[in-house]
C-alpha positions as CSV (number, residue, x, y, z in Angstrom):
1,X,5.1,-0.7,11.2
2,X,8.4,0.4,9.6
3,X,9.0,0.5,5.9
4,X,12.0,-1.8,6.1
5,X,9.6,-4.6,7.1
6,X,7.5,-4.3,4.0
7,X,9.7,-2.8,1.2
8,X,11.2,-4.7,-1.6
9,X,15.0,-4.8,-1.0
10,X,16.0,-6.4,-4.3
11,X,15.9,-3.2,-6.4
12,X,16.8,-3.0,-10.1
13,X,18.8,0.2,-10.6
14,X,20.5,2.1,-13.5
15,X,23.0,4.9,-13.9
16,X,22.4,8.2,-15.5
17,X,24.4,7.0,-18.6
18,X,22.2,3.9,-19.1
19,X,20.2,4.1,-22.4
20,X,16.4,4.5,-22.3
21,X,16.2,1.3,-24.4
22,X,18.0,-0.8,-21.7
23,X,15.8,0.7,-18.9
24,X,12.7,-0.1,-20.9
25,X,13.9,-3.7,-21.3
26,X,14.6,-3.9,-17.6
27,X,11.1,-2.8,-16.8
28,X,9.6,-5.5,-19.1
29,X,12.0,-8.2,-17.9
30,X,11.4,-7.7,-14.2
31,X,7.8,-6.5,-14.5
32,X,8.5,-3.2,-12.7
33,X,7.1,0.3,-13.3
34,X,10.0,2.5,-12.0
35,X,13.8,2.3,-11.9
36,X,15.9,4.4,-9.5
37,X,18.9,6.1,-11.0
38,X,22.0,5.9,-8.7
39,X,25.5,7.3,-8.7
40,X,28.7,5.4,-8.0
41,X,28.0,5.5,-4.2
42,X,24.5,4.0,-4.7
43,X,22.8,7.2,-3.8
44,X,19.6,8.1,-5.6
45,X,20.0,11.0,-8.1
46,X,16.8,10.3,-10.1
47,X,14.0,8.0,-11.0
48,X,12.4,6.9,-14.2
49,X,8.9,5.6,-14.5
50,X,7.2,3.7,-17.3
51,X,5.3,6.9,-18.0
52,X,8.7,8.7,-18.6
53,X,9.6,5.9,-21.0
54,X,6.3,6.3,-22.9
55,X,6.5,10.0,-23.1
56,X,10.0,10.0,-24.4
57,X,9.4,7.2,-27.0
58,X,8.6,8.0,-30.6
59,X,4.9,8.0,-31.6
60,X,3.6,5.0,-33.4
61,X,2.8,7.4,-36.2
62,X,6.5,8.3,-36.6
63,X,8.0,8.2,-40.1
64,X,11.2,6.6,-38.7
65,X,11.9,3.0,-39.6
66,X,12.6,0.4,-36.9
67,X,16.4,0.8,-37.1
68,X,16.2,4.5,-36.7
69,X,13.8,4.1,-33.7
70,X,16.1,1.7,-32.0
71,X,19.1,4.0,-32.6
72,X,17.1,6.9,-31.1
73,X,16.2,5.0,-28.0
74,X,19.7,3.8,-27.5
75,X,21.0,7.4,-27.7
76,X,18.6,8.8,-25.1
77,X,20.2,8.4,-21.7
78,X,18.6,8.1,-18.3
79,X,19.8,11.6,-17.3
80,X,17.8,13.0,-20.2
81,X,14.4,11.8,-19.1
82,X,14.7,11.0,-15.3
83,X,13.1,13.0,-12.6
84,X,16.1,14.4,-10.7
85,X,16.3,14.5,-6.9
86,X,13.2,12.4,-6.4
87,X,11.4,12.2,-3.0
88,X,13.0,9.4,-1.0
89,X,12.0,8.0,2.4
90,X,14.1,6.5,5.2
91,X,13.8,2.8,6.0
92,X,13.0,3.9,9.6
93,X,9.9,5.8,8.6
94,X,6.5,4.2,9.3
95,X,4.2,2.8,6.6
96,X,1.6,5.4,7.7
97,X,3.9,8.3,7.0
98,X,4.8,6.9,3.6
99,X,1.2,6.3,2.6
100,X,0.3,9.9,3.5
101,X,3.3,11.2,1.5
102,X,2.4,9.1,-1.5
103,X,-1.2,10.3,-1.3
104,X,-0.3,14.0,-1.0
105,X,2.1,13.8,-3.9
106,X,0.1,11.3,-6.0
107,X,3.0,8.9,-6.2
108,X,2.8,5.1,-6.6
109,X,6.3,4.2,-5.5
110,X,9.3,5.7,-3.6
111,X,13.0,4.8,-3.2
112,X,13.9,3.9,0.3
113,X,17.3,4.9,1.7
114,X,19.3,4.3,4.9
115,X,20.7,7.0,7.2
116,X,23.6,7.6,4.9
117,X,21.2,8.1,1.9
118,X,22.2,4.8,0.2
119,X,19.4,3.1,-1.7
120,X,18.2,0.0,0.2
121,X,14.8,-0.7,-1.2
122,X,11.5,0.4,-2.9
123,X,8.1,0.9,-1.4
124,X,5.1,0.9,-3.7
125,X,1.3,1.1,-3.4
126,X,1.2,-2.7,-3.8
127,X,3.2,-2.9,-0.6
128,X,0.8,-0.6,1.1
129,X,-2.1,-2.8,0.1
130,X,-0.2,-5.8,1.5
131,X,0.0,-4.0,4.9
132,X,-3.7,-3.2,4.8
133,X,-4.5,-6.9,4.1
134,X,-2.3,-8.1,6.9
135,X,-3.2,-5.7,9.7
136,X,-6.9,-6.1,9.1
137,X,-6.7,-9.9,9.3
138,X,-9.1,-10.2,6.3
139,X,-7.4,-13.4,5.1
140,X,-9.0,-15.1,8.1
141,X,-12.5,-14.0,7.0
142,X,-14.8,-13.6,10.0
143,X,-17.1,-10.7,11.1
144,X,-16.2,-7.0,10.9
145,X,-18.1,-4.7,13.4
146,X,-18.1,-1.0,12.8
147,X,-19.0,0.9,16.0
148,X,-19.3,4.5,17.0
149,X,-17.4,4.8,20.3
150,X,-17.2,7.7,22.8
151,X,-13.8,9.4,22.9
152,X,-13.8,9.2,26.7
153,X,-11.1,7.0,28.4
154,X,-12.1,3.4,28.8
155,X,-15.0,3.6,26.4
156,X,-13.8,0.5,24.5
157,X,-13.6,-1.7,27.6
158,X,-17.3,-2.7,27.8
159,X,-17.4,-3.6,24.1
160,X,-14.4,-5.9,24.5
161,X,-16.1,-7.4,27.5
162,X,-19.2,-8.1,25.6
163,X,-17.2,-9.8,22.8
164,X,-15.4,-12.0,25.3
165,X,-18.6,-13.0,27.0
166,X,-20.1,-14.1,23.6
167,X,-17.1,-16.0,22.5
168,X,-15.8,-13.4,20.0
169,X,-12.1,-13.9,19.3
170,X,-10.6,-10.6,18.0
171,X,-8.4,-10.6,14.9
172,X,-7.8,-6.9,14.6
173,X,-8.9,-3.5,16.0
174,X,-8.6,-0.3,13.9
175,X,-9.9,3.2,14.6
176,X,-11.3,5.6,12.0
177,X,-11.5,9.3,11.6
178,X,-12.6,11.5,14.5
179,X,-16.1,13.0,14.3
180,X,-16.2,16.8,13.7
181,X,-17.3,17.5,17.3
182,X,-14.5,15.3,18.7
183,X,-16.9,13.5,21.0
184,X,-16.8,10.1,19.2
185,X,-14.7,8.1,16.8
186,X,-15.2,4.9,14.7
187,X,-13.8,1.6,15.7
188,X,-13.6,-1.4,13.4
189,X,-13.2,-4.7,15.1
190,X,-12.7,-8.0,13.2
191,X,-13.5,-11.3,15.0
192,X,-13.0,-14.9,13.9
193,X,-16.0,-16.7,12.3
194,X,-18.8,-17.9,14.5
195,X,-21.7,-20.3,14.0
196,X,-24.7,-18.6,12.6
197,X,-26.7,-18.7,15.9
198,X,-23.8,-17.4,17.9
199,X,-23.2,-14.7,15.4
200,X,-26.8,-13.5,15.6
201,X,-26.8,-13.5,19.4
202,X,-23.5,-11.5,19.4
203,X,-24.9,-8.9,17.0
204,X,-28.0,-8.5,19.1
205,X,-26.0,-8.1,22.3
206,X,-23.7,-5.5,20.6
207,X,-26.7,-3.6,19.3
208,X,-28.2,-3.4,22.8
209,X,-25.0,-2.2,24.4
210,X,-23.3,-0.1,21.8
211,X,-23.8,2.1,18.7
212,X,-23.3,-0.5,15.9
213,X,-23.1,1.3,12.6
214,X,-22.9,-1.9,10.5
215,X,-21.5,-5.4,10.5
216,X,-20.2,-7.6,7.7
217,X,-19.7,-11.3,7.5
218,X,-16.9,-12.1,5.1
219,X,-15.5,-15.2,3.5
220,X,-11.7,-15.5,3.1
221,X,-11.9,-14.4,-0.5
222,X,-14.6,-12.3,-2.0
223,X,-14.2,-14.0,-5.4
224,X,-15.3,-17.3,-3.8
225,X,-18.7,-15.8,-3.3
226,X,-19.0,-15.2,-7.1
227,X,-17.8,-18.6,-8.0
228,X,-20.4,-20.1,-5.9
229,X,-23.2,-18.2,-7.6
């Protein structure tokens, strides 16, 4: 999964001479939390977040009147408060690489550039959540099975065979972290909803033939469960 398939390509940008007041208005108008600062060639030279705006703004306890505050905000330029030379990622990078990078640097969004370093998009934690939702197939509801599977070649084949025999239609398969001894790993399989009797029979068969850590029957939306109570 490449970034270019999930990023936002309609990016609001500013220049280093743009006032902080204008950037703050941009954020509010477009409901965004960060604005890349680009040069005349559309290359990223900085980034400003809503936190930067907040930190640079006068305190509510200031003795300045409203006109003085607006004048001050209009005089502060992007170059005065931006984070220069921010981390950028290439549109050809994978979502997994970007998620790891964001986690390691505790970032919530990154500018995306092409091979010539021109800005082409933004990738945010919201986009990462969208990927998680799509690749797991959770929108379809169904049953999630968490299994401990041997790390030996072909160890997943009998499990898939059992699912097929019991009418389980697979929506997604994901693997989890390796065990410390390296002898087994976690596999998470989501299948489409089954009738209650068929579901119970499937779970029993899986338990007899595999190491089933847990299973969860999910509706399409969790909030639906609470509305029904």
